[in-house]
C-alpha distance (Angstrom), angle and dihedral (degrees) to the residues before:
residue distance angle dihedral
M1 . . .
R2 3.73 . .
V3 3.79 115.3 .
K4 3.76 117.7 -126.9
W5 3.75 102.3 -144.3
G6 3.70 101.7 179.5
S7 3.82 129.8 -137.8
G8 3.75 93.8 -77.7
F9 3.83 94.0 62.9
G10 3.77 89.6 42.9
W11 3.86 92.9 57.8
L12 3.78 90.8 43.6
W13 3.71 91.2 51.3
S14 3.86 89.6 45.6
A15 3.80 89.5 53.0
Y16 3.81 92.4 50.4
A17 3.80 93.0 44.3
V18 3.82 96.3 51.4
S19 3.79 95.8 44.7
T20 3.86 90.9 45.3
Y21 3.77 91.0 52.2
G22 3.80 89.4 47.8
T23 3.82 91.4 50.4
W24 3.87 93.1 50.7
I25 3.86 92.5 43.4
A26 3.80 84.9 57.3
F27 3.75 93.4 45.5
G28 3.86 110.1 142.7
A29 3.87 91.1 4.6
F30 3.74 96.0 129.1
P31 3.83 95.3 46.2
L32 3.78 88.1 45.2
I33 3.85 91.6 52.3
A34 3.81 91.5 43.3
V35 3.79 92.8 51.4
R36 3.83 102.1 38.0
V37 3.83 103.4 28.8
L38 3.82 105.8 28.6
H39 3.86 95.4 26.2
S40 3.81 91.5 -136.2
P41 3.82 119.4 -179.6
A42 3.79 123.7 -115.2
F43 3.81 93.7 -94.8
A44 3.77 92.3 52.8
V45 3.82 92.2 50.6
S46 3.77 88.6 50.8
L47 3.71 93.3 48.0
L48 3.80 89.9 52.0
E49 3.77 91.4 56.9
A50 3.83 93.1 41.9
A51 3.79 97.2 51.7
G52 3.78 95.5 64.5
L53 3.88 90.3 49.8
A54 3.80 93.5 48.4
V55 3.84 94.8 48.6
A56 3.84 88.9 46.6
A57 3.78 89.4 57.0
V58 3.78 92.8 46.7
V59 3.84 94.5 50.6
A60 3.79 98.3 37.3
F61 3.88 94.4 95.3
P62 3.83 100.0 40.1
L63 3.82 91.5 47.3
G64 3.81 94.9 49.8
P65 3.83 97.5 64.7
W66 3.79 91.0 37.5
V67 3.88 90.2 57.0
E68 3.76 93.8 40.3
H69 3.82 94.1 62.2
R70 3.76 96.0 46.0
A71 3.80 134.5 76.8
K72 3.83 104.5 -93.4
R73 3.80 102.7 -138.8
P74 3.82 96.5 58.5
V75 3.87 88.6 47.3
M76 3.84 91.1 52.5
I77 3.78 93.4 47.6
A78 3.82 92.6 46.4
M79 3.87 90.8 49.5
D80 3.84 91.7 47.7
L81 3.77 90.5 50.6
A82 3.81 91.4 47.5
R83 3.83 89.4 52.3
F84 3.77 91.6 46.2
L85 3.81 93.4 52.7
A86 3.77 93.6 44.8
M87 3.85 94.0 48.7
A88 3.74 93.6 41.2
S89 3.80 89.9 56.7
V90 3.82 91.6 66.5
P91 3.77 100.0 64.1
I92 3.80 90.3 41.2
A93 3.79 92.0 52.6
Y94 3.83 89.1 44.1
F95 3.76 94.3 54.5
L96 3.83 90.8 45.4
G97 3.81 90.7 51.9
L98 3.86 90.9 -118.2
L99 3.79 100.2 109.8
S100 3.79 114.6 129.0
Y101 3.80 139.5 173.9
V102 3.83 89.8 -110.9
H103 3.82 89.9 54.9
L104 3.82 90.0 53.9
L105 3.82 89.2 48.4
V106 3.83 92.8 50.8
V107 3.83 93.2 46.6
S108 3.86 90.4 48.6
V109 3.84 89.1 53.6
I110 3.79 94.7 47.0
S111 3.80 93.4 46.0
G112 3.82 92.6 47.4
T113 3.77 93.7 50.1
A114 3.85 94.1 46.5
S115 3.79 89.3 48.2
I116 3.83 90.9 57.8
A117 3.76 92.0 51.7
F118 3.83 92.5 45.3
T119 3.88 92.4 49.7
A120 3.80 91.6 49.4
A121 3.84 93.6 49.5
S122 3.82 95.6 42.8
G123 3.81 92.3 49.7
A124 3.78 91.6 52.0
Y125 3.77 92.1 45.3
L126 3.84 92.3 47.9
K127 3.81 87.2 57.4
Y128 3.81 89.9 49.3
L129 3.82 92.1 49.6
V130 3.72 102.3 43.1
R131 3.84 126.6 57.4
S132 3.78 115.9 -116.1
E133 3.77 96.0 -109.9
H134 3.82 91.2 53.9
L135 3.88 97.3 48.0
L136 3.79 93.3 93.4
A137 3.72 92.4 54.3
A138 3.82 92.8 43.5
N139 3.86 91.1 51.8
G140 3.79 88.1 46.9
R141 3.78 90.1 59.5
F142 3.80 90.3 51.6
E143 3.70 93.2 46.3
G144 3.84 91.4 49.9
T145 3.81 90.5 49.3
S146 3.82 90.7 51.7
W147 3.82 94.2 52.9
V148 3.76 93.2 47.8
A149 3.77 91.7 48.4
T150 3.82 90.1 48.9
A151 3.73 90.2 54.4
A152 3.83 99.5 42.1
G153 3.83 101.0 33.2
P154 3.80 104.7 65.8
P155 3.80 97.1 48.5
L156 3.79 91.0 46.6
G157 3.82 89.5 47.6
G158 3.75 90.8 49.6
A159 3.78 91.2 52.0
L160 3.82 91.0 50.3
V161 3.78 92.7 50.1
G162 3.84 89.2 50.2
L163 3.77 92.1 51.4
L164 3.87 104.1 34.7
G165 3.75 109.0 18.7
P166 3.86 142.9 -91.3
V167 3.83 99.7 -63.2
V168 3.82 100.5 45.6
T169 3.77 92.9 93.1
V170 3.83 91.4 53.1
L171 3.77 88.7 54.5
A172 3.82 89.5 48.6
D173 3.86 89.0 50.9
A174 3.85 89.9 50.1
L175 3.77 92.1 51.6
S176 3.77 89.8 48.4
Y177 3.84 89.8 62.0
L178 3.78 91.3 48.4
L179 3.85 89.9 52.6
S180 3.83 88.9 46.3
A181 3.82 91.7 54.1
L182 3.83 89.6 49.7
A183 3.82 89.8 51.8
V184 3.79 94.1 51.5
L185 3.80 88.5 46.0
R186 3.83 88.1 61.2
I187 3.78 93.5 58.4
R188 3.77 110.1 109.2
G189 3.67 131.5 -161.0
G190 3.91 135.7 42.0
D191 3.72 130.4 -15.3
V192 3.81 134.5 -150.1
A193 3.77 131.7 -126.3
A194 3.85 126.0 161.9
P195 3.81 118.3 -121.9
R196 3.77 112.8 -99.0
D197 3.74 117.6 -117.4
P198 3.86 109.4 -159.8
A199 3.78 90.8 -157.6
A200 3.78 93.4 55.4
G201 3.77 118.3 84.4
L202 3.72 142.9 150.2
R203 3.75 113.6 -75.7
A204 3.83 131.8 -173.2
A205 3.81 86.4 -128.9
D206 3.77 89.5 66.8
L207 3.84 89.4 68.3
L208 3.78 91.7 42.6
G209 3.75 91.4 49.1
G210 3.80 91.0 57.0
W211 3.79 90.3 50.4
R212 3.83 90.1 51.7
I213 3.75 94.0 53.2
I214 3.75 91.3 48.3
L215 3.83 94.6 49.3
R216 3.76 92.8 48.8
D217 3.73 94.0 63.7
R218 3.78 112.7 63.4
A219 3.74 96.2 -154.9
L220 3.82 93.1 45.1
C221 3.82 90.5 48.1
R222 3.77 93.3 50.5
L223 3.88 92.2 47.5
F224 3.77 89.1 48.6
I225 3.82 95.4 52.0
N226 3.76 92.9 41.3
S227 3.80 94.5 49.1
I228 3.81 98.2 47.5
L229 3.77 91.9 47.3
V230 3.72 96.7 47.0
S231 3.87 93.3 46.5
G232 3.82 90.3 44.3
L233 3.76 92.9 51.0
I234 3.76 94.4 44.8
M235 3.82 94.5 45.4
A236 3.84 90.6 47.7
T237 3.83 88.7 68.5
V238 3.81 97.5 48.8
P239 3.82 98.0 86.0
L240 3.84 90.7 38.2
L241 3.85 89.7 55.5
A242 3.86 86.4 53.4
V243 3.82 90.0 52.0
L244 3.78 92.6 44.7
L245 3.80 99.5 44.5
L246 3.85 100.1 34.4
G247 3.77 98.4 31.8
E248 3.79 112.1 30.9
Y249 3.73 100.6 22.4
H250 3.83 95.7 35.8
F251 3.81 96.6 -136.8
P252 3.86 112.9 -179.8
A253 3.75 112.3 -109.5
W254 3.86 91.0 -112.5
Q255 3.73 91.9 56.6
Y256 3.84 91.5 49.2
G257 3.80 88.8 53.5
L258 3.82 90.5 46.3
A259 3.76 91.0 52.8
F260 3.73 92.2 61.6
G261 3.83 101.7 28.1
I262 3.85 99.3 59.7
P263 3.87 95.5 49.0
A264 3.81 89.7 57.9
L265 3.75 89.4 72.9
G266 3.81 84.7 67.5
G267 3.75 89.6 63.2
F268 3.77 90.6 56.6
V269 3.75 91.2 48.7
G270 3.84 92.1 47.7
A271 3.78 93.3 49.5
R272 3.80 91.6 51.4
L273 3.83 90.6 49.8
S274 3.76 98.2 45.0
A275 3.82 100.1 83.6
R276 3.84 91.7 42.4
L277 3.74 92.3 51.6
V278 3.82 92.7 47.7
K279 3.87 90.8 50.9
R280 3.84 90.5 53.1
Y281 3.82 102.5 37.4
G282 3.79 107.3 17.3
R283 3.69 131.7 -102.4
H284 3.84 98.6 -94.6
R285 3.82 94.4 49.7
V286 3.88 92.5 48.8
L287 3.78 92.8 42.9
T288 3.76 91.5 51.1
A289 3.81 95.8 43.2
S290 3.80 94.9 47.8
G291 3.80 90.1 42.2
W292 3.82 90.8 55.4
L293 3.77 93.1 46.2
R294 3.79 96.3 47.7
S295 3.79 87.0 54.9
L296 3.85 93.4 48.3
F297 3.73 103.1 50.1
P298 3.90 99.7 59.6
L299 3.82 88.4 68.1
G300 3.89 86.2 71.6
L301 3.88 87.2 71.8
A302 3.83 85.2 74.5
F303 3.82 87.7 74.5
I304 3.83 97.4 56.1
R305 3.77 111.7 134.5
P306 3.80 132.5 176.4
G307 3.77 121.0 -83.9
L308 3.78 132.2 19.3
P309 3.82 94.9 -27.3
G310 3.76 90.8 57.5
L311 3.74 92.6 48.8
L312 3.73 92.4 51.1
T313 3.84 91.4 46.8
V314 3.80 90.0 54.1
I315 3.87 92.8 48.1
I316 3.76 93.7 47.4
V317 3.82 97.9 44.0
E318 3.81 93.0 43.6
G319 3.84 91.4 44.7
L320 3.82 92.8 54.2
L321 3.79 91.4 42.5
I322 3.80 93.5 51.7
T323 3.76 94.4 43.6
C324 3.85 89.9 56.3
M325 3.82 89.7 46.8
G326 3.80 88.2 52.0
I327 3.78 88.9 56.5
F328 3.80 97.5 40.2
N329 3.80 101.3 42.8
P330 3.89 99.2 64.4
I331 3.71 91.7 47.9
Y332 3.79 93.6 46.9
A333 3.83 91.5 45.4
T334 3.79 93.4 50.4
E335 3.81 92.2 46.9
R336 3.74 91.0 51.2
L337 3.85 93.4 51.2
Q338 3.83 92.3 45.5
R339 3.78 91.7 51.8
T340 3.79 95.0 46.8
P341 3.84 121.0 86.0
A342 3.81 110.0 -116.4
D343 3.84 93.4 -127.1
H344 3.88 89.8 53.5
A345 3.85 99.7 40.4
A346 3.79 96.2 105.2
R347 3.77 91.8 46.8
V348 3.84 93.0 50.3
L349 3.82 93.5 44.6
S350 3.70 91.7 48.8
T351 3.76 92.7 49.6
W352 3.81 89.7 47.3
S353 3.81 93.5 50.7
V354 3.81 97.7 44.6
S355 3.83 91.1 47.0
S356 3.75 92.4 48.8
K357 3.83 95.4 49.7
L358 3.81 91.1 45.7
V359 3.82 90.3 53.0
Q360 3.72 92.8 46.4
A361 3.83 92.5 50.0
A362 3.80 91.7 48.4
L363 3.75 94.4 48.1
M364 3.79 92.1 47.1
A365 3.80 89.6 54.7
I366 3.83 92.5 44.6
W367 3.86 92.2 47.8
G368 3.83 89.9 49.0
I369 3.77 88.1 57.5
L370 3.77 91.2 47.9
A371 3.74 92.0 49.6
T372 3.85 89.4 50.4
L373 3.82 92.5 50.6
T374 3.82 95.0 41.8
S375 3.80 119.7 6.4
P376 3.86 135.7 -73.0
L377 3.84 91.9 -106.1
A378 3.83 90.9 50.9
A379 3.88 91.0 51.0
I380 3.77 90.5 48.5
T381 3.74 91.9 50.3
L382 3.82 91.9 49.6
S383 3.91 89.1 53.8
G384 3.83 87.8 52.2
V385 3.76 92.0 51.9
L386 3.81 94.4 49.6
L387 3.78 91.4 47.2
L388 3.77 87.9 63.6
A389 3.80 91.2 70.8
T390 3.81 97.4 48.5
P391 3.82 97.9 83.9
L392 3.83 87.4 66.6
L393 3.83 84.2 73.2
L394 3.76 94.0 58.6
P395 3.83 115.7 112.8
K396 3.86 116.0 -91.2
R397 3.78 121.3 -122.8
T398 3.79 90.1 -103.0
H399 3.80 91.1 59.8
F400 3.76 90.8 59.6
S401 3.78 96.3 62.9
A402 3.69 93.8 95.3
P403 3.80 140.4 -29.3
E404 3.80 111.4 -83.5
P405 3.82 120.6 -121.5
A406 3.82 109.8 -71.2
V407 3.69 123.3 -131.6
S408 3.82 110.5 -97.0
A409 3.70 123.0 -130.3
E410 3.79 89.4 -104.3
E411 3.77 93.5 56.8
V412 3.79 94.9 53.1
P413 3.75 109.9 100.2
A414 3.78 114.7 -103.7
A415 3.73 126.9 -137.7
């Protein structure tokens, strides 16, 4: 039976689609500008990427309650406009000859913070717009849009940079947020805002409570440690790849975009295969196999060389890695939700997100230092070597028998 989504969902989906395409068209824009316009060293490029992640982790908890108690559409519009103004300031400063590294750093922080608030508001509003039995299909549309944008955006952005200069994709990203705000503005009907409880507030114990729930379940704890280390080690190499490919190897911008656009199709394929593989081989076997493979392939980046062989190496390695991630991630996400008590889901997911972003930011900074002391390729190789050990942290088959008893509300430390 075909789902009748209604115009509200259509406009929300349009807002997501246009801003997602804008984001992926501008993929790697800040490292590109930092390397080629500002001539920043590897550590500075890594710091630029890490700053947004670190601030996102810091503001994640305060922004959550703030968004929860406000109407969601005005929040989304305000955050889109904030991102538009921040991003638009980059090409303006560039053409005036005023662009600086600090400017890029500030814009990265503002954009990252606004993105957190927008994501929280849009997620709550999607649940309000779409009936419960249709949420999976709705999220599937968003997920499909994301993978297509990931595949198409970077090559298109690279071509635009080659034709019109290094800041054109940032301008495109800025305009995408303006179009997103206009799409949200077109949504008609009611809104949603949780009642405000003056006695309720953000407590440090909320974060500690999430940690305690995770640590009490051995499978959840192993998934948690594995996921934050794998994502941290992989993300630590992203700015270094920009320095290596764009700076040392002088890849054209369109090739850089192609190297990360084509492999994204593997994620779409992996996600489509995930449920079928689980049905045939079992969730633990598929989780373990894809977990080992996604930790093996990044070592292939150690063999990147200049020219066409290097480009093909990146495409093949990233394609295999992302395909494995497409298989692994749905299983891991489902297992995490099934093992988390419903009344503590937000607390656990917040703890998970904050911890992951902090680890990513820290490892980006550390790998920037390593690349400065050695070389970008040496630092990328070290990340690949360390990733080989991470599958040892995956849950054992015995841990998958059943979720372990969750921490009750009374056991969670109070403020």
